[in-house]
One Martini backbone bead per residue (centre of mass of N, CA, C, O) as a GRO file, in nm:
protein
  438
    1UNK     BB    1   0.056   0.063  -0.019
    2UNK     BB    2   0.302   0.256  -0.006
    3UNK     BB    3   0.373   0.233  -0.309
    4UNK     BB    4   0.111   0.346  -0.423
    5UNK     BB    5   0.130   0.624  -0.291
    6UNK     BB    6   0.403   0.693  -0.418
    7UNK     BB    7   0.301   0.684  -0.712
    8UNK     BB    8   0.097   0.920  -0.690
    9UNK     BB    9   0.304   1.132  -0.600
   10UNK     BB   10   0.486   1.106  -0.852
   11UNK     BB   11   0.267   1.153  -1.078
   12UNK     BB   12   0.212   1.462  -0.950
   13UNK     BB   13   0.519   1.528  -1.016
   14UNK     BB   14   0.683   1.831  -1.135
   15UNK     BB   15   0.946   1.970  -1.302
   16UNK     BB   16   1.012   2.319  -1.316
   17UNK     BB   17   1.167   2.520  -1.575
   18UNK     BB   18   1.368   2.813  -1.723
   19UNK     BB   19   1.566   2.601  -1.848
   20UNK     BB   20   1.741   2.411  -2.036
   21UNK     BB   21   1.785   2.038  -2.013
   22UNK     BB   22   1.814   1.939  -2.311
   23UNK     BB   23   2.133   1.830  -2.485
   24UNK     BB   24   2.054   1.657  -2.699
   25UNK     BB   25   2.117   1.510  -3.018
   26UNK     BB   26   1.888   1.524  -3.302
   27UNK     BB   27   1.978   1.339  -3.621
   28UNK     BB   28   1.739   1.120  -3.655
   29UNK     BB   29   1.509   1.019  -3.877
   30UNK     BB   30   1.156   0.900  -3.852
   31UNK     BB   31   0.954   1.151  -3.918
   32UNK     BB   32   0.808   1.300  -4.241
   33UNK     BB   33   0.500   1.479  -4.246
   34UNK     BB   34   0.261   1.660  -4.476
   35UNK     BB   35  -0.034   1.522  -4.526
   36UNK     BB   36  -0.075   1.405  -4.831
   37UNK     BB   37  -0.069   1.107  -4.698
   38UNK     BB   38  -0.316   0.927  -4.506
   39UNK     BB   39  -0.296   0.648  -4.581
   40UNK     BB   40  -0.193   0.445  -4.306
   41UNK     BB   41  -0.160   0.696  -4.081
   42UNK     BB   42  -0.458   0.829  -4.068
   43UNK     BB   43  -0.758   0.889  -3.959
   44UNK     BB   44  -1.079   0.931  -4.180
   45UNK     BB   45  -1.326   0.875  -3.990
   46UNK     BB   46  -1.611   1.016  -3.971
   47UNK     BB   47  -1.844   1.200  -3.756
   48UNK     BB   48  -2.050   1.377  -3.550
   49UNK     BB   49  -1.775   1.504  -3.404
   50UNK     BB   50  -1.594   1.438  -3.668
   51UNK     BB   51  -1.380   1.597  -3.928
   52UNK     BB   52  -1.201   1.458  -4.211
   53UNK     BB   53  -0.963   1.639  -4.429
   54UNK     BB   54  -0.795   1.633  -4.735
   55UNK     BB   55  -0.567   1.879  -4.838
   56UNK     BB   56  -0.339   2.091  -4.984
   57UNK     BB   57  -0.257   2.214  -4.687
   58UNK     BB   58  -0.372   1.943  -4.538
   59UNK     BB   59  -0.497   1.836  -4.223
   60UNK     BB   60  -0.837   1.852  -4.159
   61UNK     BB   61  -0.981   1.932  -3.834
   62UNK     BB   62  -1.317   1.881  -3.691
   63UNK     BB   63  -1.449   1.973  -3.377
   64UNK     BB   64  -1.791   1.966  -3.264
   65UNK     BB   65  -1.751   1.917  -2.984
   66UNK     BB   66  -1.809   2.118  -2.675
   67UNK     BB   67  -1.682   1.930  -2.422
   68UNK     BB   68  -1.444   1.786  -2.595
   69UNK     BB   69  -1.171   1.644  -2.703
   70UNK     BB   70  -0.919   1.495  -2.942
   71UNK     BB   71  -0.741   1.195  -3.016
   72UNK     BB   72  -0.480   1.148  -3.273
   73UNK     BB   73  -0.334   0.861  -3.387
   74UNK     BB   74  -0.126   0.660  -3.513
   75UNK     BB   75  -0.155   0.360  -3.684
   76UNK     BB   76   0.107   0.303  -3.594
   77UNK     BB   77   0.277   0.119  -3.316
   78UNK     BB   78   0.472   0.335  -3.238
   79UNK     BB   79   0.734   0.403  -3.001
   80UNK     BB   80   0.862   0.661  -2.771
   81UNK     BB   81   1.145   0.802  -2.568
   82UNK     BB   82   1.369   0.943  -2.758
   83UNK     BB   83   1.296   1.286  -2.863
   84UNK     BB   84   1.194   1.500  -3.146
   85UNK     BB   85   0.898   1.704  -3.175
   86UNK     BB   86   0.698   1.846  -3.448
   87UNK     BB   87   0.415   2.080  -3.505
   88UNK     BB   88   0.213   2.210  -3.770
   89UNK     BB   89  -0.038   2.480  -3.745
   90UNK     BB   90  -0.380   2.609  -3.812
   91UNK     BB   91  -0.640   2.820  -3.771
   92UNK     BB   92  -0.956   2.862  -3.823
   93UNK     BB   93  -1.238   2.996  -3.834
   94UNK     BB   94  -1.340   3.133  -3.508
   95UNK     BB   95  -1.307   3.101  -3.199
   96UNK     BB   96  -1.082   3.174  -2.926
   97UNK     BB   97  -1.123   2.874  -2.789
   98UNK     BB   98  -0.944   2.741  -2.966
   99UNK     BB   99  -0.762   2.419  -2.983
  100UNK     BB  100  -0.419   2.280  -3.008
  101UNK     BB  101  -0.182   1.987  -3.066
  102UNK     BB  102   0.000   1.746  -2.872
  103UNK     BB  103   0.084   1.395  -2.826
  104UNK     BB  104   0.232   1.216  -2.548
  105UNK     BB  105   0.281   0.911  -2.421
  106UNK     BB  106   0.076   0.713  -2.531
  107UNK     BB  107  -0.111   0.460  -2.420
  108UNK     BB  108  -0.238   0.165  -2.538
  109UNK     BB  109  -0.473   0.145  -2.298
  110UNK     BB  110  -0.561   0.455  -2.224
  111UNK     BB  111  -0.436   0.565  -1.929
  112UNK     BB  112  -0.227   0.776  -2.079
  113UNK     BB  113  -0.094   1.125  -2.116
  114UNK     BB  114   0.037   1.399  -2.303
  115UNK     BB  115  -0.065   1.754  -2.333
  116UNK     BB  116   0.002   2.000  -2.586
  117UNK     BB  117  -0.134   2.339  -2.597
  118UNK     BB  118  -0.308   2.588  -2.791
  119UNK     BB  119  -0.455   2.912  -2.845
  120UNK     BB  120  -0.611   3.213  -2.970
  121UNK     BB  121  -0.513   3.370  -2.690
  122UNK     BB  122  -0.210   3.306  -2.640
  123UNK     BB  123  -0.202   3.009  -2.505
  124UNK     BB  124  -0.080   2.760  -2.272
  125UNK     BB  125  -0.068   2.392  -2.201
  126UNK     BB  126  -0.029   2.120  -1.958
  127UNK     BB  127  -0.141   1.779  -1.970
  128UNK     BB  128  -0.280   1.495  -1.784
  129UNK     BB  129  -0.376   1.165  -1.840
  130UNK     BB  130  -0.603   0.970  -1.613
  131UNK     BB  131  -0.839   0.778  -1.666
  132UNK     BB  132  -1.014   1.017  -1.817
  133UNK     BB  133  -0.834   1.238  -1.675
  134UNK     BB  134  -0.764   1.590  -1.637
  135UNK     BB  135  -0.436   1.735  -1.560
  136UNK     BB  136  -0.302   2.026  -1.465
  137UNK     BB  137   0.059   2.149  -1.483
  138UNK     BB  138  -0.043   2.442  -1.540
  139UNK     BB  139  -0.130   2.679  -1.371
  140UNK     BB  140  -0.468   2.767  -1.321
  141UNK     BB  141  -0.726   2.569  -1.325
  142UNK     BB  142  -0.705   2.508  -1.664
  143UNK     BB  143  -0.377   2.594  -1.721
  144UNK     BB  144  -0.336   2.865  -1.847
  145UNK     BB  145  -0.069   3.041  -2.032
  146UNK     BB  146   0.090   3.314  -2.119
  147UNK     BB  147   0.223   3.369  -2.485
  148UNK     BB  148   0.246   3.625  -2.692
  149UNK     BB  149   0.538   3.604  -2.818
  150UNK     BB  150   0.514   3.298  -2.925
  151UNK     BB  151   0.224   3.330  -3.029
  152UNK     BB  152   0.039   3.323  -3.322
  153UNK     BB  153  -0.218   3.396  -3.569
  154UNK     BB  154  -0.115   3.172  -3.742
  155UNK     BB  155   0.126   2.975  -3.772
  156UNK     BB  156   0.223   2.694  -3.564
  157UNK     BB  157   0.483   2.564  -3.331
  158UNK     BB  158   0.547   2.251  -3.171
  159UNK     BB  159   0.824   2.168  -2.947
  160UNK     BB  160   0.976   1.854  -2.829
  161UNK     BB  161   1.216   1.752  -2.582
  162UNK     BB  162   1.349   1.419  -2.481
  163UNK     BB  163   1.529   1.301  -2.178
  164UNK     BB  164   1.502   1.125  -1.905
  165UNK     BB  165   1.204   1.260  -1.850
  166UNK     BB  166   1.283   1.529  -1.991
  167UNK     BB  167   1.129   1.849  -2.088
  168UNK     BB  168   1.125   2.061  -2.378
  169UNK     BB  169   0.956   2.372  -2.461
  170UNK     BB  170   0.848   2.493  -2.786
  171UNK     BB  171   0.734   2.811  -2.947
  172UNK     BB  172   0.830   2.927  -3.232
  173UNK     BB  173   1.142   2.895  -3.100
  174UNK     BB  174   1.051   2.934  -2.807
  175UNK     BB  175   1.137   2.905  -2.492
  176UNK     BB  176   0.933   2.804  -2.213
  177UNK     BB  177   0.987   2.503  -2.075
  178UNK     BB  178   1.045   2.268  -1.809
  179UNK     BB  179   0.978   1.910  -1.756
  180UNK     BB  180   0.858   1.625  -1.556
  181UNK     BB  181   0.799   1.266  -1.633
  182UNK     BB  182   0.817   0.951  -1.443
  183UNK     BB  183   0.615   0.720  -1.551
  184UNK     BB  184   0.667   0.762  -1.857
  185UNK     BB  185   0.895   0.608  -2.099
  186UNK     BB  186   0.667   0.552  -2.323
  187UNK     BB  187   0.504   0.624  -2.653
  188UNK     BB  188   0.278   0.777  -2.838
  189UNK     BB  189   0.213   0.990  -3.124
  190UNK     BB  190   0.002   1.290  -3.167
  191UNK     BB  191  -0.307   1.455  -3.195
  192UNK     BB  192  -0.481   1.766  -3.092
  193UNK     BB  193  -0.833   1.854  -3.046
  194UNK     BB  194  -1.045   2.078  -2.954
  195UNK     BB  195  -1.326   2.212  -2.873
  196UNK     BB  196  -1.464   2.365  -3.122
  197UNK     BB  197  -1.244   2.292  -3.362
  198UNK     BB  198  -1.039   2.425  -3.646
  199UNK     BB  199  -0.773   2.242  -3.811
  200UNK     BB  200  -0.449   2.264  -3.986
  201UNK     BB  201  -0.219   2.024  -4.065
  202UNK     BB  202   0.119   2.040  -4.211
  203UNK     BB  203   0.338   1.914  -3.992
  204UNK     BB  204   0.554   1.626  -3.900
  205UNK     BB  205   0.836   1.566  -3.667
  206UNK     BB  206   1.075   1.292  -3.602
  207UNK     BB  207   1.345   1.242  -3.368
  208UNK     BB  208   1.672   1.107  -3.292
  209UNK     BB  209   1.938   0.937  -3.183
  210UNK     BB  210   2.199   0.724  -3.225
  211UNK     BB  211   2.116   0.522  -2.982
  212UNK     BB  212   1.784   0.498  -3.094
  213UNK     BB  213   1.750   0.430  -3.406
  214UNK     BB  214   1.728   0.110  -3.395
  215UNK     BB  215   1.429   0.116  -3.270
  216UNK     BB  216   1.219   0.282  -3.446
  217UNK     BB  217   1.028   0.393  -3.197
  218UNK     BB  218   0.977   0.143  -2.987
  219UNK     BB  219   1.115   0.145  -2.704
  220UNK     BB  220   1.290  -0.138  -2.600
  221UNK     BB  221   1.471  -0.025  -2.411
  222UNK     BB  222   1.613   0.039  -2.131
  223UNK     BB  223   1.546   0.208  -1.826
  224UNK     BB  224   1.708   0.457  -1.628
  225UNK     BB  225   1.578   0.513  -1.328
  226UNK     BB  226   1.814   0.598  -1.144
  227UNK     BB  227   1.918   0.833  -1.317
  228UNK     BB  228   1.659   0.998  -1.326
  229UNK     BB  229   1.615   1.032  -1.017
  230UNK     BB  230   1.890   1.162  -0.960
  231UNK     BB  231   1.842   1.410  -1.137
  232UNK     BB  232   1.599   1.519  -0.978
  233UNK     BB  233   1.737   1.540  -0.701
  234UNK     BB  234   1.954   1.743  -0.787
  235UNK     BB  235   1.759   1.971  -0.862
  236UNK     BB  236   1.630   1.998  -0.583
  237UNK     BB  237   1.892   2.065  -0.430
  238UNK     BB  238   1.957   2.320  -0.589
  239UNK     BB  239   1.703   2.471  -0.501
  240UNK     BB  240   1.765   2.461  -0.195
  241UNK     BB  241   2.039   2.607  -0.204
  242UNK     BB  242   1.931   2.874  -0.313
  243UNK     BB  243   1.744   2.931  -0.072
  244UNK     BB  244   1.963   2.924   0.147
  245UNK     BB  245   2.124   3.162   0.030
  246UNK     BB  246   1.897   3.370   0.060
  247UNK     BB  247   1.872   3.349   0.365
  248UNK     BB  248   2.162   3.441   0.429
  249UNK     BB  249   2.138   3.721   0.299
  250UNK     BB  250   1.906   3.826   0.480
  251UNK     BB  251   2.055   3.789   0.751
  252UNK     BB  252   2.290   3.981   0.686
  253UNK     BB  253   2.120   4.235   0.640
  254UNK     BB  254   2.001   4.237   0.925
  255UNK     BB  255   2.267   4.270   1.084
  256UNK     BB  256   2.350   4.534   0.950
  257UNK     BB  257   2.099   4.697   1.039
  258UNK     BB  258   2.142   4.656   1.356
  259UNK     BB  259   2.449   4.794   1.359
  260UNK     BB  260   2.343   5.063   1.323
  261UNK     BB  261   2.291   5.370   1.386
  262UNK     BB  262   2.039   5.622   1.538
  263UNK     BB  263   2.121   5.938   1.515
  264UNK     BB  264   2.092   5.958   1.229
  265UNK     BB  265   1.854   6.015   0.998
  266UNK     BB  266   1.952   5.823   0.776
  267UNK     BB  267   1.979   5.583   0.967
  268UNK     BB  268   1.683   5.568   1.044
  269UNK     BB  269   1.580   5.516   0.764
  270UNK     BB  270   1.744   5.260   0.716
  271UNK     BB  271   1.628   5.107   0.953
  272UNK     BB  272   1.335   5.105   0.863
  273UNK     BB  273   1.392   4.963   0.597
  274UNK     BB  274   1.522   4.713   0.726
  275UNK     BB  275   1.281   4.625   0.893
  276UNK     BB  276   1.092   4.584   0.657
  277UNK     BB  277   1.279   4.383   0.515
  278UNK     BB  278   1.285   4.184   0.746
  279UNK     BB  279   0.987   4.109   0.741
  280UNK     BB  280   0.991   4.008   0.454
  281UNK     BB  281   1.216   3.801   0.501
  282UNK     BB  282   1.070   3.636   0.715
  283UNK     BB  283   0.843   3.546   0.533
  284UNK     BB  284   1.026   3.418   0.321
  285UNK     BB  285   1.161   3.218   0.509
  286UNK     BB  286   0.907   3.066   0.588
  287UNK     BB  287   0.840   2.978   0.301
  288UNK     BB  288   1.109   2.834   0.242
  289UNK     BB  289   1.090   2.629   0.470
  290UNK     BB  290   0.831   2.500   0.377
  291UNK     BB  291   0.940   2.421   0.096
  292UNK     BB  292   1.175   2.255   0.201
  293UNK     BB  293   1.008   2.039   0.346
  294UNK     BB  294   0.858   1.950   0.095
  295UNK     BB  295   1.112   1.868  -0.069
  296UNK     BB  296   1.219   1.660   0.134
  297UNK     BB  297   0.972   1.475   0.114
  298UNK     BB  298   1.005   1.418  -0.186
  299UNK     BB  299   1.285   1.300  -0.172
  300UNK     BB  300   1.207   1.062   0.008
  301UNK     BB  301   1.008   0.941  -0.192
  302UNK     BB  302   1.216   0.902  -0.420
  303UNK     BB  303   1.404   0.716  -0.267
  304UNK     BB  304   1.200   0.489  -0.222
  305UNK     BB  305   1.137   0.442  -0.520
  306UNK     BB  306   1.427   0.385  -0.606
  307UNK     BB  307   1.463   0.137  -0.425
  308UNK     BB  308   1.229  -0.033  -0.541
  309UNK     BB  309   1.339  -0.042  -0.832
  310UNK     BB  310   1.621  -0.160  -0.770
  311UNK     BB  311   1.493  -0.430  -0.619
  312UNK     BB  312   1.211  -0.513  -0.779
  313UNK     BB  313   0.962  -0.414  -0.578
  314UNK     BB  314   0.673  -0.389  -0.802
  315UNK     BB  315   0.408  -0.564  -0.775
  316UNK     BB  316   0.188  -0.372  -0.669
  317UNK     BB  317   0.188  -0.186  -0.911
  318UNK     BB  318   0.116  -0.391  -1.132
  319UNK     BB  319  -0.149  -0.485  -1.005
  320UNK     BB  320  -0.289  -0.208  -1.005
  321UNK     BB  321  -0.274  -0.161  -1.315
  322UNK     BB  322  -0.430  -0.416  -1.392
  323UNK     BB  323  -0.693  -0.339  -1.248
  324UNK     BB  324  -0.741  -0.084  -1.411
  325UNK     BB  325  -0.762  -0.225  -1.685
  326UNK     BB  326  -1.005  -0.407  -1.614
  327UNK     BB  327  -1.198  -0.179  -1.546
  328UNK     BB  328  -1.191  -0.045  -1.822
  329UNK     BB  329  -1.300  -0.287  -1.983
  330UNK     BB  330  -1.572  -0.298  -1.839
  331UNK     BB  331  -1.660  -0.015  -1.927
  332UNK     BB  332  -1.649  -0.070  -2.230
  333UNK     BB  333  -1.858  -0.298  -2.233
  334UNK     BB  334  -2.088  -0.129  -2.119
  335UNK     BB  335  -2.090   0.082  -2.348
  336UNK     BB  336  -2.144  -0.119  -2.580
  337UNK     BB  337  -2.415  -0.219  -2.475
  338UNK     BB  338  -2.553   0.057  -2.475
  339UNK     BB  339  -2.512   0.103  -2.780
  340UNK     BB  340  -2.687  -0.134  -2.879
  341UNK     BB  341  -2.950  -0.043  -2.749
  342UNK     BB  342  -2.965   0.227  -2.896
  343UNK     BB  343  -2.971   0.104  -3.183
  344UNK     BB  344  -3.235  -0.054  -3.148
  345UNK     BB  345  -3.409   0.192  -3.078
  346UNK     BB  346  -3.355   0.337  -3.345
  347UNK     BB  347  -3.473   0.121  -3.535
  348UNK     BB  348  -3.758   0.124  -3.413
  349UNK     BB  349  -3.810   0.423  -3.472
  350UNK     BB  350  -3.789   0.397  -3.777
  351UNK     BB  351  -4.026   0.200  -3.814
  352UNK     BB  352  -4.242   0.381  -3.685
  353UNK     BB  353  -4.206   0.610  -3.884
  354UNK     BB  354  -4.281   0.451  -4.142
  355UNK     BB  355  -4.569   0.377  -4.046
  356UNK     BB  356  -4.669   0.670  -4.011
  357UNK     BB  357  -4.620   0.754  -4.303
  358UNK     BB  358  -4.814   0.551  -4.424
  359UNK     BB  359  -5.068   0.652  -4.274
  360UNK     BB  360  -5.051   0.939  -4.383
  361UNK     BB  361  -5.083   0.868  -4.680
  362UNK     BB  362  -5.359   0.731  -4.647
  363UNK     BB  363  -5.502   0.976  -4.523
  364UNK     BB  364  -5.447   1.166  -4.762
  365UNK     BB  365  -5.594   0.995  -4.974
  366UNK     BB  366  -5.873   1.002  -4.832
  367UNK     BB  367  -5.897   1.308  -4.830
  368UNK     BB  368  -5.888   1.345  -5.136
  369UNK     BB  369  -6.142   1.178  -5.196
  370UNK     BB  370  -6.337   1.349  -5.029
  371UNK     BB  371  -6.285   1.609  -5.184
  372UNK     BB  372  -6.376   1.505  -5.460
  373UNK     BB  373  -6.662   1.431  -5.375
  374UNK     BB  374  -6.744   1.713  -5.286
  375UNK     BB  375  -6.702   1.851  -5.559
  376UNK     BB  376  -6.896   1.671  -5.717
  377UNK     BB  377  -7.148   1.738  -5.546
  378UNK     BB  378  -7.147   2.040  -5.602
  379UNK     BB  379  -7.175   2.014  -5.905
  380UNK     BB  380  -7.448   1.869  -5.894
  381UNK     BB  381  -7.599   2.088  -5.740
  382UNK     BB  382  -7.559   2.303  -5.951
  383UNK     BB  383  -7.700   2.153  -6.179
  384UNK     BB  384  -7.974   2.128  -6.034
  385UNK     BB  385  -8.017   2.428  -5.998
  386UNK     BB  386  -8.025   2.487  -6.300
  387UNK     BB  387  -8.265   2.303  -6.369
  388UNK     BB  388  -8.467   2.432  -6.176
  389UNK     BB  389  -8.453   2.712  -6.295
  390UNK     BB  390  -8.543   2.627  -6.578
  391UNK     BB  391  -8.814   2.505  -6.494
  392UNK     BB  392  -8.930   2.759  -6.364
  393UNK     BB  393  -8.920   2.927  -6.622
  394UNK     BB  394  -9.096   2.740  -6.793
  395UNK     BB  395  -9.346   2.747  -6.611
  396UNK     BB  396  -9.386   3.046  -6.636
  397UNK     BB  397  -9.427   3.049  -6.941
  398UNK     BB  398  -9.668   2.856  -6.938
  399UNK     BB  399  -9.848   3.032  -6.764
  400UNK     BB  400  -9.851   3.271  -6.953
  401UNK     BB  401  -9.961   3.114  -7.200
  402UNK     BB  402 -10.217   3.018  -7.067
  403UNK     BB  403 -10.329   3.292  -6.999
  404UNK     BB  404 -10.334   3.398  -7.287
  405UNK     BB  405 -10.519   3.178  -7.407
  406UNK     BB  406 -10.756   3.230  -7.219
  407UNK     BB  407 -10.801   3.527  -7.316
  408UNK     BB  408 -10.823   3.454  -7.641
  409UNK     BB  409 -11.068   3.285  -7.582
  410UNK     BB  410 -11.388   3.258  -7.690
  411UNK     BB  411 -11.706   3.297  -7.573
  412UNK     BB  412 -11.991   3.097  -7.591
  413UNK     BB  413 -12.314   3.070  -7.663
  414UNK     BB  414 -12.613   2.953  -7.562
  415UNK     BB  415 -12.831   2.703  -7.771
  416UNK     BB  416 -12.872   2.466  -7.584
  417UNK     BB  417 -12.866   2.156  -7.443
  418UNK     BB  418 -12.765   1.980  -7.684
  419UNK     BB  419 -12.492   2.164  -7.737
  420UNK     BB  420 -12.322   2.195  -7.467
  421UNK     BB  421 -12.135   1.953  -7.470
  422UNK     BB  422 -11.967   2.041  -7.713
  423UNK     BB  423 -11.853   2.301  -7.590
  424UNK     BB  424 -11.711   2.171  -7.355
  425UNK     BB  425 -11.530   1.988  -7.523
  426UNK     BB  426 -11.382   2.219  -7.663
  427UNK     BB  427 -11.262   2.349  -7.401
  428UNK     BB  428 -11.095   2.103  -7.324
  429UNK     BB  429 -10.906   2.128  -7.564
  430UNK     BB  430 -10.792   2.396  -7.487
  431UNK     BB  431 -10.658   2.301  -7.213
  432UNK     BB  432 -10.496   2.075  -7.405
  433UNK     BB  433 -10.257   2.220  -7.497
  434UNK     BB  434  -9.941   2.190  -7.652
  435UNK     BB  435  -9.784   2.379  -7.455
  436UNK     BB  436  -9.742   2.156  -7.220
  437UNK     BB  437  -9.524   1.983  -7.410
  438UNK     BB  438  -9.267   2.186  -7.415
   0.00000   0.00000   0.00000
């Protein structure tokens, strides 16, 4: 259990420096890619979150997801331990929150990696991934640090040199800082695209030294853990010695200030200034002592870890990492199962949609038929109304003709009872005039 705690303490500790630490000469070329040929080198399968396009200017990557970035690794399984890598890229039009960079020491099982990135606000940051968690090792909060002189608004270059787990970071030829990562001794190299970012990668170059060129990036050689840890301890001791020297200087200044006379006005002023400086120095001494104790505790932890590595008693660490890998595999299986369920639900929804569209078409067809019947019925009603109107006019004309005929027919005088039936019979013929047959 003590070794596991020591591992986590070591994995969270990084040495930060403001001077270059890697003096190795990298003169052997391993990779020189201008992204004109992507097949067999880089993944080009686009999705709802990512769009990959090969253009004349380079490899254009568009991350549409607004919540997280994306790591794009080389398709070849090459691993690198001692190297100099540089990547050139430029941002496309978009928000100032766009970011992109490079991925180092990516582990094959996906348990960790280093990410160096810049954004359009002329800031950079270094982050470490541990089991799908991102830990910033620069700055505060999200880890962004301003670098206006180094980062340009056009094409940018990120260059990293590493040897014995010490890293030097350059941006557009400007040295930015050095840091140390002691857990990963080798890993894959790739590209990183931030959330809601659109970037065109123009060139990537990887070199190594004469001693490691035979490995061809596979990083199969042994790692000198003792040498690396000793180097880190030396740097920590140098930092402690510098702080001790500063403490001694402040104490000497304090003694000199206390030994001066107080009669002269200028001496009084100097004394007051010295006392103020002494108070500031005392606070600084307290901070330095606290930092010294912290550094000594870290050195002790490093010594214990160094001893454990030297004696080969690292079984607990290996078992712990194996358990982490098994847990991650179980999570992946659970996510794949959930994905299959979602796919089945999507297919069922598609079938239900097709059935509803079919019913809608049938309903629309029935509605069209009803509308046609309605129009036809209206047309028939209109025709009937026209016939009725015609018949009414015809009846009116017949009534008028009948009335006219009745008025124009002369009334006969009665000449006897014997002839009256004949007159009535004649009148009946007048009533049955052919006009009623028209």
